[in-house]
C-alpha positions as CSV (number, residue, x, y, z in Angstrom):
1,M,112.9,-40.5,-93.4
2,V,113.2,-43.8,-91.5
3,E,111.5,-46.6,-93.5
4,R,110.4,-49.9,-92.2
5,T,112.2,-52.9,-93.7
6,K,110.1,-55.6,-95.4
7,Y,111.1,-59.3,-95.7
8,I,109.2,-61.1,-98.4
9,L,109.3,-64.8,-99.3
10,D,108.7,-66.0,-102.9
11,E,105.5,-68.0,-103.4
12,A,107.8,-71.1,-103.9
13,D,109.1,-70.6,-100.4
14,M,105.7,-71.0,-98.7
15,P,105.9,-73.9,-96.3
16,T,104.2,-77.1,-97.5
17,R,103.9,-78.8,-94.0
18,W,102.4,-77.8,-90.7
19,Y,104.4,-78.4,-87.6
20,N,103.1,-80.5,-84.6
21,V,105.0,-79.5,-81.4
22,I,103.8,-82.4,-79.3
23,P,106.6,-84.9,-80.3
24,D,109.2,-82.4,-79.3
25,L,107.9,-81.7,-75.8
26,P,109.4,-83.3,-72.7
27,E,106.1,-84.9,-71.9
28,P,102.7,-85.1,-73.8
29,P,99.7,-83.1,-72.8
30,P,96.9,-84.7,-70.8
31,P,94.1,-86.1,-73.0
32,P,90.6,-84.7,-73.3
33,L,88.1,-86.7,-71.2
34,H,84.5,-87.8,-71.9
35,P,82.3,-85.8,-69.5
36,G,80.3,-88.8,-68.5
37,T,82.9,-91.6,-68.1
38,R,85.9,-89.4,-67.4
39,E,87.9,-91.7,-69.8
40,P,90.0,-90.3,-72.6
41,V,87.8,-89.4,-75.6
42,G,88.2,-91.5,-78.8
43,P,87.6,-90.8,-82.5
44,D,84.0,-92.0,-82.2
45,D,83.3,-89.4,-79.5
46,L,84.4,-86.6,-81.8
47,A,82.9,-87.9,-85.0
48,P,79.5,-86.0,-84.6
49,L,81.5,-82.7,-84.6
50,F,84.5,-83.1,-86.8
51,P,85.5,-84.9,-90.0
52,Q,87.9,-87.8,-89.7
53,A,90.8,-86.0,-91.2
54,L,90.7,-83.3,-88.5
55,I,90.2,-85.9,-85.7
56,A,93.4,-87.6,-87.0
57,Q,95.3,-84.3,-86.8
58,E,93.9,-83.6,-83.3
59,V,95.6,-86.8,-82.0
60,T,98.5,-87.2,-84.4
61,T,102.0,-87.9,-83.0
62,D,103.6,-87.0,-86.4
63,R,106.0,-84.1,-86.2
64,Y,104.8,-82.7,-89.6
65,V,101.6,-82.9,-91.6
66,D,101.5,-82.2,-95.3
67,I,99.3,-79.3,-96.4
68,P,97.0,-80.4,-99.2
69,E,97.5,-78.9,-102.6
70,E,94.0,-77.5,-102.6
71,V,94.7,-75.7,-99.4
72,Q,98.0,-74.4,-100.6
73,D,96.3,-73.0,-103.7
74,V,94.0,-70.9,-101.5
75,Y,96.8,-69.9,-99.2
76,R,98.6,-68.4,-102.1
77,L,96.0,-65.7,-102.3
78,W,97.9,-64.0,-99.5
79,R,100.8,-66.2,-98.3
80,P,103.6,-65.9,-97.6
81,S,102.7,-63.0,-95.4
82,P,105.3,-60.3,-94.8
83,L,107.7,-59.8,-91.9
84,F,108.5,-56.1,-91.2
85,R,111.2,-54.4,-89.1
86,A,109.5,-51.6,-87.2
87,R,112.2,-49.0,-87.7
88,R,109.9,-46.0,-87.3
89,L,108.5,-47.4,-84.0
90,E,112.1,-48.1,-82.8
91,K,113.1,-44.5,-83.5
92,A,110.0,-43.1,-81.8
93,L,110.7,-45.2,-78.7
94,G,114.4,-44.3,-78.8
95,T,115.2,-47.9,-78.1
96,P,118.3,-49.9,-79.2
97,A,116.0,-52.9,-79.5
98,R,115.2,-54.2,-83.0
99,I,111.5,-54.9,-83.4
100,Y,110.0,-57.2,-86.0
101,Y,106.4,-58.1,-86.6
102,K,104.8,-60.8,-88.7
103,Y,101.8,-59.3,-90.3
104,E,98.7,-61.5,-91.0
105,G,96.4,-58.6,-91.9
106,V,97.1,-59.2,-95.6
107,S,94.6,-62.2,-95.7
108,P,91.2,-61.8,-97.4
109,V,89.5,-61.1,-94.1
110,G,92.3,-59.2,-92.5
111,S,93.5,-61.6,-89.9
112,H,95.4,-64.9,-89.3
113,K,92.1,-66.9,-89.0
114,P,91.9,-68.2,-92.6
115,N,95.1,-70.2,-92.0
116,T,92.8,-72.8,-90.2
117,A,89.4,-71.9,-91.7
118,V,90.5,-72.9,-95.2
119,P,91.8,-76.4,-94.3
120,Q,88.8,-77.0,-92.0
121,A,86.4,-76.2,-94.8
122,F,88.4,-78.3,-97.2
123,Y,88.5,-81.4,-95.1
124,N,84.8,-81.1,-94.3
125,A,83.8,-80.7,-97.9
126,A,86.0,-83.6,-98.9
127,E,84.0,-85.9,-96.5
128,G,80.6,-84.8,-97.8
129,V,79.7,-82.3,-95.2
130,T,77.4,-79.5,-96.5
131,R,77.1,-77.1,-93.6
132,L,79.4,-75.8,-90.8
133,T,78.4,-74.1,-87.6
134,T,80.7,-72.0,-85.4
135,E,81.0,-69.3,-82.8
136,T,82.9,-66.0,-83.2
137,G,83.8,-63.2,-80.8
138,A,85.1,-60.1,-82.6
139,G,84.0,-61.7,-85.9
140,Q,87.4,-62.4,-87.4
141,W,87.0,-66.2,-87.1
142,G,83.4,-66.1,-88.3
143,S,84.5,-64.0,-91.3
144,A,87.3,-66.4,-92.1
145,L,85.1,-69.5,-91.9
146,A,82.5,-67.7,-94.1
147,F,85.2,-67.0,-96.7
148,A,86.4,-70.6,-96.5
149,C,82.9,-72.1,-96.8
150,A,82.2,-69.9,-99.9
151,T,85.5,-71.2,-101.4
152,F,84.5,-74.8,-101.0
153,G,80.8,-74.6,-101.4
154,L,79.6,-75.1,-97.9
155,E,76.8,-73.4,-95.9
156,C,78.0,-71.4,-92.9
157,E,76.0,-70.5,-89.7
158,V,77.7,-68.3,-87.1
159,W,76.8,-67.5,-83.5
160,Q,78.5,-64.2,-82.7
161,V,78.9,-63.1,-79.1
162,R,76.3,-60.4,-78.4
163,A,78.8,-57.8,-77.1
164,S,80.8,-58.0,-80.3
165,Y,77.7,-58.4,-82.5
166,D,76.6,-55.0,-81.2
167,Q,80.1,-53.4,-81.2
168,K,81.2,-54.6,-84.7
169,P,78.3,-54.5,-87.2
170,Y,80.6,-54.5,-90.2
171,R,82.0,-57.9,-89.2
172,K,78.4,-59.3,-89.5
173,L,78.1,-57.7,-92.9
174,M,81.4,-59.2,-94.0
175,M,80.2,-62.7,-92.9
176,E,76.9,-62.2,-94.7
177,T,78.7,-60.9,-97.8
178,F,80.6,-64.3,-98.0
179,G,77.2,-66.0,-97.6
180,A,77.0,-66.9,-93.9
181,T,74.0,-66.7,-91.6
182,V,74.8,-64.8,-88.4
183,H,73.0,-64.8,-85.1
184,P,73.7,-62.9,-81.9
185,S,74.6,-65.1,-79.0
186,P,72.9,-66.0,-76.7
187,S,69.9,-66.6,-79.0
188,E,66.4,-68.1,-78.8
189,L,67.4,-70.6,-81.5
190,T,69.0,-73.2,-79.1
191,E,68.3,-74.7,-75.7
192,S,71.7,-73.4,-74.5
193,G,70.9,-69.8,-75.6
194,R,67.3,-69.8,-74.2
195,A,68.6,-71.0,-70.8
196,I,71.1,-68.2,-70.6
197,L,68.5,-65.6,-71.7
198,A,66.0,-66.9,-69.1
199,A,68.6,-66.3,-66.4
200,D,69.9,-62.9,-67.8
201,P,67.9,-61.4,-70.7
202,A,70.6,-58.7,-71.0
203,S,73.5,-61.2,-71.2
204,P,76.5,-59.8,-73.2
205,G,77.3,-63.4,-74.2
206,S,80.7,-65.1,-74.2
207,L,82.6,-67.4,-76.5
208,G,81.7,-70.3,-74.2
209,I,78.0,-69.6,-74.7
210,A,78.4,-69.2,-78.5
211,I,80.3,-72.5,-78.7
212,S,77.4,-74.2,-76.8
213,E,74.9,-72.9,-79.4
214,A,77.0,-73.9,-82.4
215,V,77.9,-77.3,-81.0
216,E,74.2,-78.0,-80.2
217,Q,73.1,-77.2,-83.7
218,A,75.9,-79.3,-85.3
219,A,75.1,-82.3,-83.2
220,Q,71.5,-82.3,-84.3
221,A,72.0,-82.4,-88.1
222,E,73.5,-85.3,-90.1
223,N,75.0,-83.1,-92.8
224,T,76.5,-80.6,-90.4
225,R,79.7,-80.4,-88.5
226,Y,81.2,-77.8,-86.1
227,A,84.3,-75.7,-86.8
228,L,86.4,-74.2,-84.0
229,G,88.7,-71.1,-84.5
230,S,91.2,-71.7,-81.7
231,V,92.0,-73.9,-78.7
232,L,92.2,-77.4,-80.2
233,N,95.4,-79.0,-81.4
234,H,94.5,-79.2,-85.1
235,V,93.7,-75.5,-85.1
236,L,97.1,-74.6,-83.6
237,L,98.7,-77.0,-86.1
238,H,97.3,-75.2,-89.1
239,Q,98.5,-71.8,-87.7
240,T,102.2,-72.9,-87.5
241,I,102.6,-71.8,-91.1
242,I,103.1,-68.4,-89.6
243,G,106.1,-69.3,-87.5
244,E,107.6,-71.5,-90.2
245,E,107.5,-68.5,-92.6
246,A,108.9,-66.2,-89.9
247,L,111.9,-68.5,-89.4
248,K,112.8,-68.3,-93.1
249,Q,112.3,-64.5,-93.0
250,F,114.6,-64.2,-90.0
251,E,117.3,-66.1,-92.0
252,L,116.9,-63.4,-94.7
253,A,117.3,-60.7,-92.0
254,G,120.3,-62.4,-90.5
255,E,118.7,-62.2,-87.0
256,T,117.6,-64.5,-84.2
257,P,114.8,-63.3,-81.8
258,D,115.7,-62.8,-78.1
259,V,112.0,-62.2,-77.2
260,L,108.9,-63.5,-78.9
261,V,105.6,-61.9,-77.9
262,G,102.0,-62.8,-78.9
263,C,98.5,-62.1,-77.8
264,T,96.5,-65.1,-76.4
265,G,92.8,-65.7,-76.1
266,G,92.3,-69.3,-77.2
267,G,95.9,-69.6,-78.3
268,S,95.9,-70.1,-82.1
269,N,97.7,-66.9,-83.1
270,F,100.3,-67.3,-80.3
271,G,100.9,-71.0,-80.9
272,G,101.1,-70.4,-84.7
273,L,104.0,-68.0,-84.3
274,A,105.7,-69.5,-81.3
275,F,105.7,-73.3,-81.8
276,P,108.3,-73.4,-84.7
277,F,110.5,-71.1,-82.6
278,L,109.9,-73.3,-79.5
279,R,111.1,-76.3,-81.7
280,E,114.3,-74.5,-82.4
281,K,114.7,-73.5,-78.7
282,L,114.2,-77.1,-77.5
283,A,116.8,-78.3,-80.1
284,G,119.3,-75.7,-78.7
285,R,119.5,-73.7,-81.9
286,M,118.2,-70.5,-80.3
287,D,117.0,-69.4,-76.9
288,P,114.2,-66.8,-77.1
289,V,112.0,-65.8,-74.2
290,I,108.5,-66.7,-75.4
291,R,105.8,-64.5,-73.8
292,A,102.0,-64.9,-74.0
293,V,100.0,-61.7,-73.4
294,E,96.3,-61.8,-72.4
295,P,93.7,-59.3,-71.4
296,A,93.5,-58.4,-67.7
297,A,89.7,-58.8,-68.0
298,C,90.1,-62.4,-69.0
299,P,93.4,-63.7,-67.6
300,S,93.2,-67.5,-67.9
301,L,96.9,-68.1,-67.8
302,T,97.9,-65.6,-65.1
303,R,94.9,-66.0,-62.8
304,G,93.0,-69.1,-63.9
305,K,93.3,-72.6,-62.6
306,Y,95.0,-75.5,-64.4
307,A,92.2,-78.1,-64.3
308,Y,89.8,-80.1,-66.4
309,D,86.9,-78.0,-67.6
310,F,84.3,-77.8,-70.3
311,G,85.3,-75.8,-73.5
312,D,81.8,-74.3,-73.5
313,T,79.3,-72.9,-71.0
314,A,76.5,-75.5,-71.3
315,G,78.9,-78.5,-70.8
316,L,78.4,-80.1,-74.3
317,T,82.1,-80.5,-75.1
318,P,84.7,-82.9,-73.8
319,L,86.6,-82.0,-70.6
320,L,89.9,-80.2,-71.5
321,K,92.9,-79.9,-69.1
322,M,93.6,-76.2,-69.5
323,H,94.1,-73.0,-67.7
324,T,90.5,-71.9,-67.1
325,L,88.5,-69.2,-65.3
326,G,85.5,-71.6,-65.2
327,H,83.1,-72.3,-68.0
328,D,80.5,-70.1,-66.3
329,F,82.8,-67.1,-66.4
330,I,81.5,-64.2,-68.6
331,P,84.2,-61.6,-69.1
332,D,83.6,-57.8,-69.3
333,P,82.6,-56.8,-72.9
334,I,86.1,-55.5,-73.7
335,H,86.8,-54.5,-77.3
336,A,89.2,-57.4,-77.9
337,G,86.3,-59.8,-78.4
338,G,88.5,-62.5,-79.8
339,L,90.3,-62.8,-76.5
340,R,87.1,-63.2,-74.3
341,Y,87.4,-66.9,-73.8
342,H,87.2,-68.5,-70.3
343,G,89.9,-71.1,-71.1
344,M,93.3,-71.4,-72.8
345,S,94.4,-74.0,-75.4
346,P,95.2,-77.2,-73.6
347,L,98.5,-77.4,-75.5
348,I,99.6,-73.9,-74.6
349,S,98.4,-74.5,-71.0
350,H,100.6,-77.6,-70.9
351,I,103.6,-75.8,-72.3
352,Y,103.1,-73.0,-69.8
353,E,103.0,-75.6,-67.0
354,L,106.3,-77.0,-68.3
355,G,107.9,-73.6,-67.8
356,L,108.7,-73.2,-71.6
357,I,106.8,-69.9,-71.9
358,D,105.8,-67.1,-69.6
359,A,102.6,-64.9,-69.5
360,I,101.4,-61.5,-68.5
361,A,98.1,-59.7,-68.5
362,V,97.5,-56.1,-69.8
363,G,94.5,-53.7,-69.4
364,Q,92.8,-52.5,-72.6
365,Q,93.7,-48.8,-72.1
366,D,97.4,-49.6,-72.2
367,C,96.7,-51.9,-75.2
368,F,94.9,-49.1,-77.2
369,A,97.6,-46.6,-76.3
370,A,100.1,-49.0,-77.9
371,G,97.8,-49.5,-80.9
372,V,97.7,-45.8,-81.5
373,R,101.4,-45.4,-81.1
374,F,102.0,-48.2,-83.6
375,A,99.5,-46.8,-86.1
376,R,101.1,-43.4,-86.0
377,T,104.6,-44.8,-86.6
378,E,104.1,-47.9,-88.7
379,G,101.0,-46.9,-90.6
380,I,98.9,-50.0,-89.7
381,I,96.0,-49.8,-87.3
382,P,96.2,-53.0,-85.4
383,A,93.2,-55.0,-84.4
384,P,92.3,-54.8,-80.6
385,E,93.7,-58.4,-80.0
386,P,97.3,-57.8,-81.1
387,T,97.5,-54.5,-79.3
388,H,98.0,-56.7,-76.2
389,A,101.2,-58.1,-77.8
390,L,102.2,-54.6,-79.0
391,A,101.8,-53.2,-75.5
392,A,104.2,-55.9,-74.1
393,C,106.5,-55.4,-77.0
394,I,106.8,-51.7,-76.3
395,Q,107.4,-52.4,-72.6
396,E,110.3,-54.7,-73.5
397,A,111.7,-52.2,-76.0
398,L,111.6,-49.4,-73.3
399,R,113.4,-51.7,-70.9
400,C,116.1,-52.1,-73.5
401,K,116.3,-48.3,-73.6
402,E,116.9,-48.2,-69.9
403,T,119.5,-51.0,-69.9
404,G,121.1,-50.4,-73.3
405,E,120.5,-54.0,-74.4
406,E,120.1,-54.5,-78.2
407,K,117.5,-57.2,-78.0
408,V,115.7,-58.6,-81.1
409,I,112.0,-58.6,-80.4
410,L,109.5,-60.5,-82.6
411,T,105.7,-60.0,-82.3
412,A,102.6,-61.2,-84.1
413,L,100.4,-58.6,-85.7
414,C,97.6,-61.0,-86.3
415,G,95.2,-58.5,-88.0
416,H,94.2,-55.0,-88.8
417,A,91.4,-52.9,-87.2
418,H,89.6,-51.5,-90.3
419,L,86.4,-53.0,-89.0
420,D,87.2,-52.2,-85.4
421,L,87.5,-48.5,-85.5
422,P,84.6,-47.8,-83.1
423,A,86.9,-49.3,-80.4
424,Y,89.6,-46.8,-81.3
425,G,86.9,-44.1,-81.2
426,A,86.0,-45.0,-77.7
427,Y,89.6,-44.8,-76.6
428,L,90.3,-41.5,-78.4
429,A,87.1,-40.0,-76.8
430,G,88.3,-41.1,-73.3
431,D,85.3,-43.4,-72.9
432,M,87.4,-46.6,-72.5
433,V,87.7,-48.1,-69.0
434,D,89.6,-50.9,-67.4
435,N,87.2,-52.8,-65.1
436,A,88.8,-54.6,-62.2
437,L,88.3,-58.4,-61.9
438,P,87.8,-59.1,-58.2
439,D,89.0,-62.4,-56.7
440,S,85.5,-63.0,-55.5
441,V,84.2,-63.3,-59.1
442,L,86.9,-65.8,-60.0
443,E,86.3,-67.8,-56.9
444,K,82.6,-68.1,-57.8
445,S,83.2,-69.2,-61.4
446,L,86.0,-71.6,-60.4
447,A,83.7,-73.2,-57.8
448,G,81.7,-74.6,-60.7
449,L,84.6,-76.7,-62.2
450,P,83.5,-80.2,-62.9
């Protein structure tokens, strides 16, 4: 029987620094702007939402940031995470390619999200904050922040996108088990939510709407701050522990990736794996193709516009230069709820504009076909989000089968689907559809750019 190969690092080999890619880029990314003055935002503008330590990380020009000992102690509950070679999948595909996946589903909540939730909760608690608000799509980020808040003694209040709130009830139960309060978004609890419901009482919600609600609540309470699960620089910084570990594990394997593939919604999982490899590429030590894969229903990189836009629907956040579908855009309620965001990380958008990465979009039926194929060979049922990367990974491996190329492919398996099985049920029952995204819909949403 063909067995998958597992590369494990010792606890002592866990990275003790996060990596900041900005100093190594040919040019820095454009700054966020104040929505009123259109001037670059300063620390005082962000202080109502974030603790000073995270604001400093958001704007740092240091190449590396030390991981606090208290955060490392929590990381050791599941890190270093394993790197697998997918030999059984390779055999099933009949490909000469060698496929590796970095598996983040071993965390307490089953995804990569605690990599940033833990430090965010730590820094807030250290500065005397007692309550955090946030949004969540599929519920992985909300679950991670609930876990982190329980670890550091903080209250946690979560606005979950209505479509995912209805699709994924066990995510809500996980958040509540860790002590969080969970609301469907849009809700009647905020001005932002009430405005959306007045216009569309049956709104499925979006991450942009949920962000507006969480930000509104955080800004109104002195002891409360807001936590974001993706998009911003400090979030992607924390996730680079994934790529730093993977580099060490590739040394154990004696390999160098030719192609690196990751799913992208806001960008944290993709950036976390890709940025350390991009550092090596920019230094001339390797030359992988780095590919972002997004849902065809929410294609910010491949069909969005690179422009300044709000990070939320109500326009409460600073203006971010990013690939965006427009802050009013509400994607179809696909099962990959964590990828239903109208914009892309400004840092990843900038790197895409520099031509350092490429991007493709995939429909959810192809994604779930890849997820089932992976589950039946590798024994792990992937979350809906990383099925996008797996679909692209399988496409690449089948191209290698046609050409005879022995490429080394690395992908990010950012979580498992133990709480997402109804999505697989819909696929297996033949009830899953790919809805077209007409140009007219995008033109309407992009017309509202500030």
